[in-house]
C-alpha positions in Angstrom: 266.5 186.4 149.4 264.5 189.4 150.5 265.4 190.9 153.8 262.2 192.9 154.1 260.3 189.9 155.5 262.4 189.7 158.7 260.6 188.6 161.8 260.7 190.6 165.0 263.6 189.4 167.0 265.2 187.6 164.1 268.9 188.4 163.4 268.9 190.6 160.4 270.9 189.3 157.4 273.2 191.7 155.6 274.0 191.3 151.9 277.4 189.7 152.6 275.8 187.1 154.7 273.1 186.4 152.2 275.8 185.9 149.6 276.9 182.9 151.7 273.5 181.1 151.3 274.1 177.8 149.5 270.5 177.8 148.0 269.9 180.7 145.7 266.3 179.8 145.2 265.3 180.9 148.7 263.0 183.9 148.7 261.5 184.0 152.2 262.4 183.6 155.8 260.1 180.6 156.2 261.9 178.8 153.4 265.2 179.6 155.1 263.9 178.4 158.4 262.8 175.1 156.9 266.3 174.4 155.5 268.0 175.4 158.7 265.7 173.2 160.7 266.5 170.1 158.6 270.2 170.9 159.0 269.8 171.4 162.8 268.2 168.0 163.1 271.2 166.3 161.4 273.6 168.3 163.6 271.8 167.3 166.8 272.0 163.6 165.7 275.8 164.1 165.3 275.9 165.8 168.7 274.2 162.9 170.5 276.9 160.5 169.2 279.7 162.6 170.7 281.4 161.2 173.8 283.5 163.3 176.2 283.7 166.2 173.9 285.3 169.4 175.2 282.2 171.4 174.6 283.8 174.6 176.0 286.5 174.7 173.4 286.5 177.1 170.5 287.1 174.3 168.1 284.1 172.3 169.3 281.8 175.3 169.1 282.8 176.1 165.6 282.5 172.4 164.5 279.0 172.2 166.1 277.9 175.4 164.3 279.1 174.0 161.0 277.2 170.8 161.6 274.1 172.7 162.5 274.1 175.2 159.6 276.9 174.1 157.2 274.5 172.6 154.6 272.7 176.0 154.4 275.4 178.6 154.9 279.0 178.7 153.4 280.2 180.7 156.4 278.9 178.2 159.0 281.5 177.3 161.6 283.2 180.7 161.4 282.8 183.7 163.7 280.6 186.5 162.4 282.3 189.6 161.2 279.2 191.7 161.2 
């Protein structure tokens, strides 16, 4: 994926992060945004079903992040290192 088409205010993606992209055919930020949006919808559906979750725990935050972005990024659910 090209990084030259980054939008103002968007988190820049470094080469190591791009390596974690599950879809190698992505060539633009808008394609990436569409995939992420579809994954976010599924993650929010999962979240609505949660009862009495400890939403302030590190484990919950990581699990939620993985549910929101795990179908797009291999590193979803892990803390950034960059």
